[in-house]
C-alpha positions in Angstrom: 57.9 -28.3 -51.9 61.5 -28.9 -50.9 61.6 -29.1 -47.1 65.3 -29.8 -46.7 66.0 -26.4 -45.3 63.5 -27.0 -42.5 65.4 -30.2 -41.5 68.8 -28.7 -41.9 70.9 -29.6 -38.8 73.1 -26.6 -39.2 70.1 -24.2 -39.2 68.7 -26.1 -36.2 71.9 -25.8 -34.2 71.9 -22.1 -34.9 68.4 -21.7 -33.6 69.2 -23.8 -30.5 72.1 -21.5 -29.8 69.9 -18.4 -30.3 67.3 -19.9 -28.0 69.9 -20.5 -25.3 71.1 -16.8 -25.5 67.6 -15.4 -24.9 67.2 -13.7 -21.5 63.9 -14.8 -19.8 62.9 -16.3 -16.6 61.2 -19.8 -16.4 58.8 -20.2 -19.3 56.1 -22.7 -20.0 55.2 -23.0 -23.7 52.3 -25.2 -24.7 52.0 -26.7 -28.2 48.3 -27.2 -29.1 48.7 -29.5 -32.1 49.2 -33.2 -32.1 51.5 -33.0 -35.1 53.7 -30.6 -33.2 53.7 -33.0 -30.2 55.0 -35.8 -32.4 57.6 -33.6 -34.1 58.9 -32.3 -30.7 59.2 -35.9 -29.3 60.5 -37.5 -32.5 63.3 -34.9 -32.9 64.2 -34.7 -29.2 63.5 -31.0 -29.0 62.6 -30.9 -25.3 66.1 -32.2 -24.5 67.8 -29.3 -26.3 65.8 -26.6 -24.5 67.4 -24.5 -21.8 66.4 -25.7 -18.4 64.3 -22.6 -17.9 62.1 -23.5 -21.0 59.4 -26.2 -20.5 57.5 -27.5 -23.6 54.1 -28.8 -22.6 51.7 -30.8 -24.8 48.1 -29.6 -24.9 44.7 -30.6 -26.2 45.8 -30.8 -29.8 44.6 -34.3 -30.6 40.9 -34.3 -31.5 40.5 -38.0 -30.8 42.0 -37.5 -27.3 39.8 -34.6 -26.3 36.6 -36.4 -27.4 34.6 -37.0 -24.2 33.5 -40.4 -23.2 29.8 -39.7 -23.7 30.5 -38.8 -27.4 32.4 -42.0 -27.9 29.5 -43.8 -26.1 27.1 -42.2 -28.6 29.1 -43.4 -31.6 29.2 -46.9 -30.1 25.4 -46.8 -29.5 24.9 -45.8 -33.2 27.1 -48.8 -34.2 24.9 -51.1 -32.2 21.8 -50.2 -34.3 21.3 -53.1 -36.7 20.2 -50.7 -39.5 23.4 -48.7 -39.3 26.7 -48.9 -41.2 29.1 -46.8 -39.0 32.0 -45.3 -40.8 35.0 -43.5 -39.2 38.6 -42.6 -39.6 41.0 -45.3 -38.3 42.2 -43.5 -35.3 38.8 -43.6 -33.7 38.5 -47.4 -33.8 40.4 -48.3 -30.6 39.5 -45.2 -28.5 37.8 -46.6 -25.4 34.5 -45.2 -24.3 32.9 -45.9 -20.9 32.1 -49.6 -21.7 33.2 -50.4 -25.3 35.0 -49.1 -28.4 34.2 -49.2 -32.1 36.9 -51.9 -32.5 35.2 -54.1 -30.0 31.8 -53.5 -31.6 33.3 -54.5 -34.9 34.7 -57.6 -33.4 31.3 -58.5 -32.0 29.8 -58.3 -35.5 28.6 -54.7 -35.8 29.1 -53.1 -39.2 31.9 -50.6 -38.5 34.1 -49.6 -41.4 37.2 -47.5 -41.7 37.1 -44.8 -44.4 39.7 -42.3 -45.6 37.2 -39.5 -46.3 33.5 -38.7 -45.6 33.2 -38.9 -49.4 33.8 -42.7 -49.0 30.9 -42.8 -46.7 28.8 -40.9 -49.2 29.7 -43.5 -51.9 28.8 -46.3 -49.5 25.4 -44.7 -48.9 24.7 -44.7 -52.6 25.6 -48.4 -52.8 23.6 -49.4 -49.7 20.3 -47.6 -50.1 18.6 -49.9 -47.6 21.1 -49.1 -44.7 21.7 -46.0 -42.7 25.3 -44.9 -43.3 26.7 -42.7 -40.4 30.0 -40.9 -40.6 31.6 -40.2 -37.2 33.1 -36.7 -37.5 35.8 -36.0 -34.9 38.2 -33.2 -35.6 39.1 -29.5 -35.4 38.7 -26.7 -38.0 41.1 -28.6 -40.3 38.6 -31.3 -41.3 35.4 -29.4 -40.7 35.2 -28.0 -44.3 35.5 -31.5 -45.7 32.6 -32.7 -43.5 30.5 -29.7 -44.5 31.2 -30.3 -48.2 30.1 -33.9 -47.8 26.8 -32.8 -46.2 26.2 -30.3 -49.0 27.0 -33.0 -51.6 24.6 -35.4 -49.9 21.9 -32.7 -50.1 22.6 -32.1 -53.8 22.4 -35.9 -54.5 19.2 -36.3 -52.5 20.7 -39.0 -50.3 18.2 -40.1 -47.7 20.4 -42.6 -45.8 23.5 -40.6 -45.0 24.1 -38.7 -41.8 27.0 -37.4 -39.7 27.5 -37.8 -36.0 29.3 -34.5 -35.3 31.7 -34.2 -32.4 33.8 -31.4 -34.0 35.5 -28.8 -31.9 37.1 -25.4 -32.5 40.4 -24.4 -31.0 40.8 -20.7 -30.1 38.3 -20.3 -27.3 39.4 -23.5 -25.7 42.8 -21.9 -25.2 41.2 -19.3 -23.0 40.2 -22.1 -20.6 43.8 -23.2 -20.4 45.1 -19.7 -19.9 42.7 -19.3 -17.0 43.7 -22.7 -15.4 45.7 -21.9 -12.3 47.3 -25.4 -12.3 48.9 -24.9 -15.7 50.1 -21.3 -15.8 51.0 -21.2 -19.5 53.2 -18.3 -20.6 52.9 -18.8 -24.4 51.5 -21.0 -27.1 53.0 -22.8 -30.2 49.8 -22.4 -32.2 48.6 -25.1 -34.6 49.6 -25.0 -38.2 46.9 -27.2 -39.8 44.0 -25.4 -38.0 45.5 -22.1 -38.8 45.5 -22.8 -42.6 41.7 -22.6 -42.3 41.1 -19.9 -39.7 44.3 -17.7 -40.0 45.8 -15.8 -37.1 43.1 -13.4 -36.1 41.0 -15.7 -34.0 44.0 -16.1 -31.5 44.5 -12.3 -31.2 42.5 -12.1 -27.9 45.1 -14.2 -26.2 47.8 -11.5 -26.6 45.5 -8.5 -26.2 43.3 -9.7 -23.3 45.7 -11.9 -21.4 49.2 -10.8 -22.5 50.0 -14.4 -23.7 52.0 -14.5 -26.9 51.7 -17.2 -29.6 53.4 -18.2 -32.8 51.9 -20.3 -35.6 54.5 -22.6 -37.0 55.0 -25.6 -39.2 56.0 -29.1 -38.2 59.6 -29.6 -39.2 62.4 -29.3 -36.5 63.5 -25.9 -37.8 59.9 -24.7 -37.9 59.3 -25.6 -34.2 62.7 -24.2 -33.1 62.0 -20.9 -34.9 58.6 -20.7 -33.2 60.2 -21.2 -29.8 62.8 -18.6 -30.5 60.2 -16.0 -31.7 58.2 -16.7 -28.5 61.2 -16.2 -26.3 62.1 -13.0 -28.1 58.6 -11.6 -27.5 58.9 -12.5 -23.8 62.4 -11.0 -23.6 61.2 -7.8 -25.1 58.0 -7.6 -23.1 55.8 -8.1 -26.1 52.7 -10.2 -26.5 51.7 -10.8 -30.1 50.3 -13.5 -32.4 53.0 -14.1 -35.1 53.1 -16.4 -38.1 56.3 -18.4 -38.7 54.5 -20.7 -41.1 54.1 -18.3 -44.1 54.2 -21.2 -46.6 51.0 -22.5 -45.2 49.1 -19.8 -43.3 47.7 -16.4 -44.2 46.4 -14.0 -41.6 42.9 -14.3 -43.0 43.1 -18.1 -43.4 41.0 -19.7 -46.1 37.8 -17.7 -46.6 36.3 -20.3 -48.9 36.7 -23.0 -46.4 35.3 -20.8 -43.6 32.2 -20.0 -45.7 31.5 -23.6 -46.2 31.8 -24.3 -42.5 29.6 -21.3 -41.7 26.9 -22.5 -44.1 26.5 -26.0 -42.6 27.5 -25.6 -39.0 26.8 -23.3 -36.1 28.6 -22.9 -32.8 27.5 -25.1 -29.9 28.8 -26.1 -26.5 31.4 -28.9 -26.5 32.7 -31.2 -23.8 36.5 -31.5 -23.8 38.1 -34.4 -22.0 40.0 -33.0 -19.0 38.7 -29.5 -19.4 34.9 -29.8 -19.4 32.2 -28.1 -21.3 33.4 -24.9 -23.0 30.6 -22.8 -24.5 30.8 -22.1 -28.3 33.7 -24.5 -29.0 31.7 -27.2 -30.8 30.2 -27.3 -34.3 26.6 -28.3 -34.5 24.7 -29.1 -37.8 22.3 -26.2 -38.6 18.6 -26.9 -38.6 18.5 -26.5 -42.4 20.6 -29.7 -42.6 19.0 -31.5 -39.7 18.2 -34.6 -41.8 21.9 -35.2 -42.0 22.4 -35.0 -38.2 22.7 -38.6 -36.9 22.2 -37.4 -33.3 18.7 -36.1 -34.3 17.9 -38.6 -36.9 18.8 -41.9 -35.2 17.7 -42.1 -31.5 19.8 -44.3 -29.2 19.8 -45.0 -25.5 23.1 -43.8 -23.9 24.7 -45.3 -20.8 25.8 -43.2 -17.9 29.4 -42.2 -18.9 32.2 -43.2 -16.6 36.0 -42.6 -16.7 38.6 -45.3 -16.8 40.1 -45.9 -13.4 43.7 -44.7 -13.2 43.7 -43.0 -16.6 45.1 -39.5 -16.5 44.5 -38.4 -20.1 42.5 -35.4 -18.9 45.4 -34.1 -16.8 47.9 -34.8 -19.7 45.7 -32.8 -22.1 45.7 -29.8 -19.8 49.5 -30.0 -19.4 49.1 -30.6 -15.6 50.6 -34.2 -15.9 53.3 -35.4 -18.2 52.5 -38.7 -19.9 55.2 -40.7 -18.0 53.9 -39.4 -14.7 50.7 -41.5 -15.2 51.1 -44.8 -13.3 49.5 -46.7 -16.3 51.9 -45.3 -18.9 54.0 -48.0 -20.7 52.8 -50.6 -18.2 49.1 -51.2 -18.3 48.7 -48.7 -21.1 50.6 -49.1 -24.4 49.7 -48.4 -28.1 49.0 -52.1 -28.5 46.7 -52.2 -25.5 45.6 -48.6 -24.8 43.7 -47.7 -21.7 43.1 -44.1 -22.6 42.8 -42.1 -25.9 46.1 -40.3 -25.5 47.8 -43.6 -26.1 45.5 -44.5 -29.0 46.0 -41.8 -31.6 49.3 -41.4 -33.3 49.0 -37.7 -32.4 48.3 -38.4 -28.7 50.9 -37.1 -26.2 51.2 -40.5 -24.5 51.7 -42.3 -27.8 54.4 -39.8 -28.8 56.3 -40.1 -25.5 56.0 -43.9 -25.8 57.3 -44.1 -29.3 60.1 -41.5 -29.1 61.4 -41.4 -25.5 62.5 -43.8 -22.8 60.4 -42.1 -20.1 58.5 -44.4 -17.9 59.5 -47.6 -19.7 59.3 -50.5 -17.3 62.6 -52.2 -16.5 63.2 -55.4 -18.5 
């Protein structure tokens, strides 16, 4: 697909001018997708907003919102001598309470980066004498792929493959943010990737119950600017709706096939979100029918008492209460090369995006 129109500076300038002409009071708009966070920072979109419009980064990075006890669980699984632990690369350096997967690998544990859970399946076939565990961290976007891998493992009769599932779902989590008095969000830029799977309907309650509008948009500069403009027009006209500005990727009903696969393998469960806490019904647990592929049930481990890293404000950043550069560790003790907290680890993390694309908080040379 030709995306040049969505990067066209002329169109972008027109949208910036249209945004400036909207008539609203002070507005806080939160983007809840890590890819949006990167796009906004990379393209300097905060700097072109009117002073009355604040763009906040939310809990849109699945690695970042993974609670320490879940990371500790993955580390404990890696410490079992019978386990080959597989994971996407962005999980490797995420610090838990006492260790990280990268540290465990350095100390000789068998931790391997894969690009798909199907790679982990293939490894399980090659290593029948070892337990192969895939660490599943993500939102609705990757859940269908994980579910498909479990179904394929069942079809193949694999006895040594399992998934440690720390998946989370987005819409209900946004309700916790709407009800957070410290944030006071007026509207949401809703995630594009997640919405390709779930569509727009699951967000409807935000507008109908709370009067908070939202726009699902893509990731190019023009996409984001269009989303902001549509939100401001809603607020200017006294409307609260869930609109789609990403028609090339999102249908109102989402992807029913992917939804059916997820529904077959997973069931809603409670999930602990870093900085927010436990939110009922926002996790995905593996159904009893597929319990033999659930690493948490299949492979017992002893977990340490979780603890937070002193001085790290990732939790507050994920809620939009604290901006990355307001953390005392940002760009000093905490950098992408030596991350203290997960928001600096993932390429989609708010702190990493601010560090890479802005001069906020850089120590004087």
